[in-house]
C-alpha positions in Angstrom: -25.8 16.3 14.1 -23.2 13.5 14.3 -23.8 12.5 10.7 -23.5 16.1 9.5 -20.2 16.5 11.4 -18.9 13.3 9.9 -19.8 14.5 6.4 -18.0 17.8 7.1 -14.9 16.0 8.2 -15.0 13.7 5.2 -15.5 16.7 2.8 -12.7 18.6 4.4 -10.2 15.8 4.1 -11.1 15.1 0.5 -10.9 18.8 -0.4 -7.7 19.3 1.4 -6.2 16.2 -0.2 -7.0 17.6 -3.7 -5.4 20.9 -2.8 -2.3 19.3 -1.3 -1.6 16.8 -4.2 -2.3 19.6 -6.7 0.4 21.6 -5.0 2.8 18.7 -4.9 2.2 18.1 -8.6 2.9 21.7 -9.4 6.2 21.6 -7.5 7.3 18.5 -9.3 6.3 19.9 -12.6 8.3 23.1 -11.9 11.1 21.6 -10.0 13.8 23.1 -12.2 12.8 26.7 -11.2 15.7 28.3 -9.2 13.7 29.1 -6.0 12.4 25.5 -6.0 15.7 23.8 -6.8 17.3 25.4 -3.8 14.9 23.5 -1.6 15.1 19.8 -0.8 11.9 18.8 -2.5 11.9 15.1 -1.8 12.2 15.6 2.0 9.6 18.4 1.9 7.1 16.2 0.1 7.9 13.2 2.4 7.3 15.2 5.5 4.1 16.7 4.1 2.8 13.2 3.3 3.6 11.8 6.7 1.7 14.7 8.4 -1.2 14.4 5.9 -1.6 10.7 6.9 -1.8 11.9 10.5 -4.6 14.4 9.6 -6.3 11.7 7.6 -6.3 9.5 10.8 -7.8 12.3 12.8 -10.8 12.6 10.4 -11.2 8.9 9.9 -11.2 8.2 13.6 -14.2 10.4 14.1 -16.2 9.2 11.1 -15.7 5.6 12.1 -17.3 6.4 15.4 -14.4 5.3 17.6 -13.8 2.0 15.7 -10.2 2.9 14.9 -7.9 0.2 16.3 -5.5 1.1 19.0 -2.6 -0.6 17.3 -3.0 1.5 14.1 -3.2 4.6 16.2 -0.1 3.6 18.1 2.0 3.3 14.9 0.5 6.6 13.5 1.3 8.5 16.7 4.7 6.9 17.2 5.9 6.8 13.6 3.9 8.8 11.1 3.5 12.0 13.1 7.0 12.2 14.7 8.6 11.2 11.3 6.7 13.9 9.6 7.9 16.5 12.1 11.5 15.2 12.0 11.6 15.3 8.2 10.1 18.8 8.3 12.9 19.9 10.6 15.4 18.2 8.2 13.9 20.2 5.4 14.2 23.6 7.1 17.9 23.0 7.8 18.4 23.6 4.0 18.0 27.4 4.6 20.8 27.5 7.1 23.0 25.2 5.1 22.8 27.4 2.0 23.4 30.5 4.0 26.6 29.0 5.5 27.9 28.0 2.1 27.3 31.5 0.7 29.2 33.0 3.7 32.1 30.6 3.0 32.1 31.7 -0.7 32.1 35.3 0.3 35.0 34.9 2.7 37.0 32.7 0.3 36.9 29.7 2.6 35.4 27.4 0.0 37.4 26.3 -3.0 35.7 25.0 -6.1 38.7 22.9 -7.0 38.8 21.1 -3.6 39.8 17.5 -3.7 39.2 14.9 -1.1 42.3 14.4 1.1 43.6 10.9 1.3 43.8 9.3 4.7 47.3 9.8 6.0 47.1 9.5 9.8 44.6 6.8 10.4 41.0 6.1 9.5 39.6 8.1 12.4 41.3 11.3 11.2 40.1 10.6 7.7 36.5 10.2 8.9 36.8 13.4 10.9 38.0 15.3 7.9 35.2 13.9 5.8 32.7 14.9 8.4 33.9 18.5 8.5 33.6 18.6 4.7 29.9 17.8 4.9 27.4 20.7 4.7 25.3 21.6 7.6 22.2 20.1 5.9 24.0 16.8 5.3 25.1 16.6 9.0 21.5 17.3 10.1 20.2 14.6 7.7 22.5 12.1 9.3 21.6 13.2 12.9 17.8 13.1 12.1 18.1 9.8 10.3 19.8 8.2 13.3 17.1 9.6 15.6 14.4 8.1 13.3 16.1 4.7 13.3 16.2 4.7 17.1 12.6 5.8 17.2 11.4 3.0 14.9 13.4 0.4 16.8 11.9 1.6 20.2 8.4 1.6 18.7 8.8 -1.9 17.3 10.1 -3.3 20.7 7.3 -1.7 22.6 4.7 -3.0 20.2 6.1 -6.5 20.1 6.3 -6.7 23.9 2.9 -5.2 24.7 -0.1 -7.6 24.1 -2.7 -4.9 24.6 -1.3 -2.9 21.7 -1.8 -6.1 19.6 -5.5 -6.4 20.6 -4.9 -9.0 23.3 -6.9 -8.0 26.5 -7.0 -11.5 28.0 -5.3 -10.3 31.2 -8.4 -8.0 31.7 -10.9 -10.7 31.0 -13.7 -10.3 28.5 -14.0 -6.7 27.6 -16.2 -4.8 25.1 -14.4 -3.4 22.1 -14.5 0.3 23.2 -13.4 -0.5 26.8 -10.5 -2.6 25.6 -9.4 0.1 23.2 -9.6 2.6 26.0 -7.3 0.6 28.2 -4.9 0.1 25.3 -4.6 3.9 24.9 -3.8 4.4 28.6 -0.7 2.3 28.6 2.8 3.7 29.4 4.0 2.6 26.0 2.6 5.8 24.5 5.1 8.0 26.4 8.0 7.7 23.8 5.6 8.9 21.0 5.0 12.0 23.0 8.7 12.4 23.7 9.7 12.3 20.1 7.0 14.8 19.1 8.2 17.2 21.9 11.8 16.7 21.0 11.5 17.6 17.3 9.0 20.4 17.9 10.1 22.1 21.2 13.8 21.4 21.2 15.1 21.0 17.7 12.7 23.5 16.2 13.6 26.5 18.5 17.3 25.5 18.0 16.9 26.1 14.3 15.0 29.4 14.9 17.9 30.6 17.0 20.5 29.6 14.3 18.7 31.4 11.4 17.9 34.6 13.4 20.4 36.7 11.4 19.7 35.3 7.9 18.3 37.8 5.4 17.2 36.3 2.1 15.4 37.7 -1.0 12.7 35.0 -1.2 11.5 35.5 2.4 12.6 31.9 3.1 13.5 32.8 6.7 10.1 34.2 7.4 8.4 31.1 5.9 10.6 28.9 8.1 9.8 30.8 11.2 6.1 30.7 10.6 6.2 26.9 9.9 8.2 26.1 13.0 6.0 28.3 15.3 2.9 26.7 13.8 4.3 23.3 14.4 
């Protein structure tokens, strides 16, 4: 039964990978189509690949019968999965950003001949002015990128200062492989990985849902965004 289940997992991940990369290839081939151009395709693909690596880890962990190292799982759970969720949230901000720009055009608040103002009253005022000129998507990208940098730094520090994550269980004596891996997975250093996942999914995600509640678009982009965030 275990062998059959392992084959099913392997077949699923192979089949899903073929479907996924076929879809990515189609998007890249037709990237000049209007309804694709309005999306941020590089971020969308990057987020999908990060999440696909996490799915691959889930399937491989079962088929290898538990011999999936704790250190590799730590990096996947602390970087690949939260980064995938964060980049996904960065991608869905494109809907709100385009909607806000359209509203500004309709209310004549956006000028096509706008030029960048020269700093006149100090660098801080100049930076504030430049920040206001950024679109909502650009501001979100900066915020999410800063969060990802902090996340990577915290993960690196935790990994570098935790011997058990590096496969050193000398403080516990001589332990079998499975028992040592079990102790590694119970350490408190895993808490930040759960925090980042919860933050991007349960805090930032609902915030975006609230902000796009009144958007009505012809391509059902808002409906797609709601379904994706709720699924996440």
